[in-house]
N, C-alpha and C positions, 0 to 999 in steps of 0.2 A: 542398482543402476544397470542399464543396458548399454551395450557398445554401439557406437554410431553406425548407422546403416546408410547405404547408398541406393538401394533399390529393393523392391518387393516387400515381403513380410508385412509388417504393420502398415506400411504406406498403402498397400492395396486394400486393406480392410479399415476404411475410415470410420466405421461404426464405433470402434473403440475410442476414437478421439472424442466423439460426441458424448459417449458415456463417461469418459474421464472428466470432460469439462463440466458435465452435469454434476459431478461430485463437488467441484469447486463452487458451483451455484448453491448447493445444499449447505456447504460450510459458511458461505457468505450470508445466506438467508438466516441460518440459525444465529450467527453472530449479530446481525441486524436486529433480530427479535430480542435477543438478550439485552442489547444496548438500549433499545426503546423501552423495554420493561424496567430497566434500571433507572432511567432518567425521567421519562414522561410522568410517572406518578408524582414526582417532586414538583414538576412544573404545574400540574393540575392542583395539587394540594399545597398551598403556600402558608398553611397555618403555623401556629407556634411550635408544634412538634418538628416540622421540617426545618424551620429557621434555627431551632435549638441545636440540631445535629450538623448544620452547615457553618463553616467559617464565613467571615465577611466576603461577599462577592462569590460565594461558593456556587450559588444557583446559576449565576452568569457564566462561570467557568464550566459548569456541567453542560450548559446549553452549547457553548463553544466547542467543548469536547465532542458532544453528540454530533454536531454538524460536520466537524472535521473528520470524525470517524466515518460518518455516512458517505461523505464525498470521496474520502480516501478509498473506501470499499468500492464505490462506483468506479472510481478512476482505475484501480488495479484490476478489477474484474473486466472492465472494457478493454484495458490494455492487454490482459491475458487472452481475451477473445481475439483481438487483432493479431497478437503474436502467434497463437496456435493456428489461427486461420491461414496466416501467411506462410509459416515455415513447415506446417505439417498437413494441412488440409487442401491447400490450393493446388490447382493442376500444374502450376509452375514450381511447386515446392522442391521437387527432386532436381530440377534444373538450377534454381537459384540457391538452394541450400543442400547440395549433395551429401555433405558430411554433417549429419545432425543426429540427435538422440532423443526420441520421444520419451523413453523411459526416464532419462535424467531430467528432462524438462518437467515431466509430470510430477516426479518426486520432489524436486526443488520447489515447484509451484505449490504443491500440497503443503509443504512445510511453511512456505511463505504465507499462505492463507490462514494457517493456524494462528498467525500473529494477530489477525483480526478478531479471533475468538478471545485472545488475551486482552485486546483493546476494549472489547465489549464488556469484559468483566471488571475493568478498572475505570469506567466512565464516571462513577459517582464520586462526589467530593464530600467526605464526612470528617468531622472533627476526630482527631486521634488516629486516622488512617494514613498510610504512606501516600504522599502527594506525588511522588516522582514515577510511579509505576506506569501511568498513562504516557507521559513524555518518553520514557524509556521504550515503551511499546511502539510509539510513533517512529522513534529513531531506528528501531529494529525493522519495521515495515519499509521505511525509506532506504535504509542502508543495505538491506538484503540484496538489492539489485547488484550492488558492487560484488557481493559474494557470488551471485549467479554469473555475472560477467567474468569474474576471475576463473571460475570453474570452466566456463566455455572457452576461455583463452588457453588455459592449461591443457584442456582436452582437444584443442585445435578444431573446435566446431565452427562451422560457417555461420551459425545462428548468432554468434557474438556480435556481428556487425549490426544486428537489429536492436540489440539492447545496450549498445555502447553508450549512446548519448543519454538514454534514460538513466543508466547507472551513474554517469558522470554528474548530471544535473541533480539527481536525488541525493548523491553523496555530498555535493556542495551545499544543498539545502540543509542537510543534517548538520554539517559543520557550521554554517552561518546561524542556524537556529539554536544550536548549543551555545555558541558564543554570545548570541543575543540574550539567551536565557540567563547565562551566568553573569553577564554585565548588568542586566536589569535587576537581578536578585542582589547583586553586590551593592548597587546604588540605592535600591529601595528597601532591601531587607525583606521583601515580600515574595515568597515563591509563587503565590497565585498570580501576581502581576507579571512576574517573569514568564510564567507559562502562557499567559494571555498574549504577550508580545510574540513569543515563539510560535504559538499555534496560528496566530493571524498570518504569519509569514508562510507557514505550511499550507494553510487554507487558500491563500492567494495563488500559490504555485499550483495547487491541486485544481482550482477552477480554471487556470490558464491551460493546463494540460488537457482537462476534459473538453474545453472549448476547441482545442486543436484536433482532438479526436473526432469531435462532431463535424469538423471540416475535413475529415479523413486525412489528417496529418499527425498520426500517433508517434509516440517515442521521441517527442521533441524534434520532429523532422525539420521544422523551420530553422532551428539552430544548426542542424546538420547542413542544411542548404546554404546557410549564411557562411559557415566555415569552410564549406567545400570549395 
């Protein structure tokens, strides 16, 4: 980790920001490739061999997992692009966020994106394999922002105000999704059905956030404006 800086040094050499963010793109690209390679062959080949290794509704869950994963990856990659652009690359960064740490943001972001590699490796739904690895991975990806915010708060970084509402909303989504998962599983006794309900909630929030980003209102800014 680097100590927060207020001027000069890394700020003046913005090339390192672009190369660092390029590494994020490589990680996401590799994760997407692994995810597609894991699921798409099952969707193309629906013969007896594929049906034999999938539990009931397993192919449907795989498809839902794939799209949830893809849109989560898109959402967090775009979110990171907005974040690094605002707090590190923009001409007003030193004025708006005088106390910030590029090194901390980069390392924490790198560890975060490794979560998508884990998601890509747990997309498939096969008989006899652990079913909860993918939901746990989604919980990690969404809940990680709370850790990032906590670190920024403890370190007294100005950047915490940019991720505050993203961390709050994502943390609440994790809590509600876990509660929904456990409730549906208890009622139906079917972990696949429980995951379907929970993932649809995550997928809906993900689409909402991407839509706001497309309108240049990232980090759940409409919620911030509503509460301000």
